[in-house]
VOGU-3710 file (C-alpha; in Angstrom, 3 decimals, decimal comma):
1> mraviqrvsr> 6,521/-5,692/-4,957  6,432/-4,254/-1,307  4,099/-2,865/0,902  3,447/-1,630/3,928  -0,007/-2,355/5,290  -1,760/-0,598/8,098  -4,947/-1,142/9,623  -6,448/1,953/9,954  -9,607/3,456/11,634  -8,587/6,799/8,904
11> arvvvdgkvt> -6,086/8,147/6,633  -5,590/10,664/3,859  -3,550/11,914/1,773  -2,322/15,672/1,091  -0,718/17,811/-1,874  -0,324/21,325/-2,005  -2,667/21,942/0,762  -5,804/19,679/-0,513  -6,918/16,385/0,071  -6,043/13,616/-2,950
21> geigagllvl> -7,517/10,712/-1,320  -8,956/9,993/2,028  -10,800/6,698/4,074  -12,382/5,742/7,056  -11,614/2,118/8,651  -9,593/-0,150/6,276  -6,053/-0,153/4,869  -3,507/2,902/4,473  -0,963/0,967/1,975  2,735/2,619/0,838
31> vgvgrgdteg> 3,669/0,804/-2,671  6,208/-0,254/-3,782  7,574/-0,929/-7,426  10,810/-2,752/-7,920  12,717/-3,510/-11,183  11,807/-7,111/-12,035  8,148/-6,544/-11,053  5,295/-6,777/-14,209  1,266/-6,781/-14,122  1,104/-10,006/-12,685
41> taaamveril> 3,219/-8,735/-9,629  0,508/-6,706/-9,331  -2,182/-7,983/-9,254  -0,727/-11,024/-7,001  -0,100/-8,577/-4,092  -3,174/-6,943/-4,509  -5,410/-10,205/-4,288  -2,778/-10,931/-0,885  -3,493/-7,504/0,552  -7,591/-7,527/0,044
51> nlrifndeqg> -6,993/-10,823/1,523  -4,871/-10,790/4,256  -6,819/-11,598/7,638  -6,164/-8,309/9,963  -9,120/-7,216/10,890  -11,756/-8,918/13,844  -14,207/-10,840/13,975  -17,637/-11,033/16,917  -15,107/-12,646/19,427  -11,933/-10,225/18,606
61> kmnlslldtg> -9,379/-12,495/16,971  -8,243/-11,270/13,716  -9,385/-13,238/11,412  -11,416/-11,225/8,581  -10,333/-9,526/5,314  -10,876/-6,338/4,179  -12,800/-7,955/1,372  -14,777/-9,239/4,273  -15,057/-5,389/6,523  -16,686/-3,672/2,916
71> gallavsqft> -13,393/-1,353/4,226  -11,509/1,028/2,197  -7,718/0,793/0,860  -5,405/3,988/0,932  -2,929/3,261/-2,193  0,015/5,611/-1,635  3,331/5,249/-3,566  6,910/5,051/-2,264  9,657/4,119/-3,605  11,308/4,629/-0,612
81> lygdarggrr> 10,341/1,030/0,190  13,241/-0,043/-1,576  16,205/1,924/-0,317  19,176/0,220/0,879  20,577/1,645/3,264  23,037/-1,014/4,403  26,213/0,479/2,573  26,549/3,545/4,496  24,314/6,501/5,575  23,192/7,608/2,775
91> psfiqaapad> 20,295/4,826/1,178  20,633/3,068/-2,699  16,993/2,857/-4,324  19,267/1,484/-7,714  16,332/-1,933/-6,830  13,253/0,936/-6,961  11,682/0,495/-10,710  12,519/3,941/-12,491  9,437/6,400/-12,619  7,607/5,127/-15,925
101> qgkalyeefv> 7,647/1,452/-14,631  6,655/2,593/-11,525  4,001/3,859/-12,197  2,369/2,042/-14,559  2,193/-1,149/-11,819  1,160/1,401/-8,993  -1,679/2,799/-11,538  -1,645/-1,223/-12,032  -2,198/-1,916/-8,539  -4,998/0,207/-8,013
111> gvarargvrv> -7,020/-0,663/-10,663  -6,733/-4,363/-9,769  -7,697/-3,332/-6,489  -11,127/-1,758/-7,406  -11,484/-4,318/-9,938  -12,098/-6,444/-6,886  -14,882/-3,995/-5,853  -12,737/-2,401/-3,356  -13,544/1,695/-2,867  -9,897/2,991/-3,622
121> ekgifqahme> -8,146/5,968/-2,847  -5,442/7,678/-3,625  -1,795/9,877/-3,742  -0,075/11,434/-6,477  2,555/9,550/-8,300  5,990/11,346/-7,816  3,899/13,635/-5,894  5,410/15,105/-1,494  2,766/13,349/-0,053  1,708/14,304/3,668
131> veltndgpvt> -0,001/11,238/5,157  -2,156/11,220/8,243  -3,722/7,970/9,437  -4,834/6,869/12,916  -3,413/3,022/13,099  -6,137/1,165/14,475  -4,225/-1,517/16,923  -1,402/-0,360/16,032  -1,497/-3,129/13,201  1,174/-2,781/10,125
141> ilmdsektf> 2,663/-5,507/8,437  5,426/-5,804/5,815  4,825/-7,533/2,436  7,241/-8,236/-0,083  6,442/-10,082/-3,478  9,980/-12,004/-3,411  9,207/-13,340/-0,084  11,995/-11,254/1,386  10,366/-10,666/4,489
//
């Protein structure tokens, strides 16, 4: 599983002109599911993301997590995080999970975060989405369950 994590002051997803998810301060997380991912992978990624200390404390140091701040999470599925463009001009998505597996593990990701008491908004799986955000910092972190980066 791969994630692009952005600390935001606001973010929203629009599908067909309608807002499907919107948050104020918190995290926008683009979530990509890989072929070998499991429910355990999703749960572990959620825990890592929710406990990632990228919010400022009273001294202005990045020392607080989303759980510490009580912020919200906007989860957006994005299979293109598994795009491999090393071989040419057109990316290969062979390492991305098939749609049924991807949707199930994206929903598992959302469910685990909600079970931890986080307010979670989301996009629509396999829809064409417009993602709007104001990156706070900017702070952007890449995370991979295989720890390749």
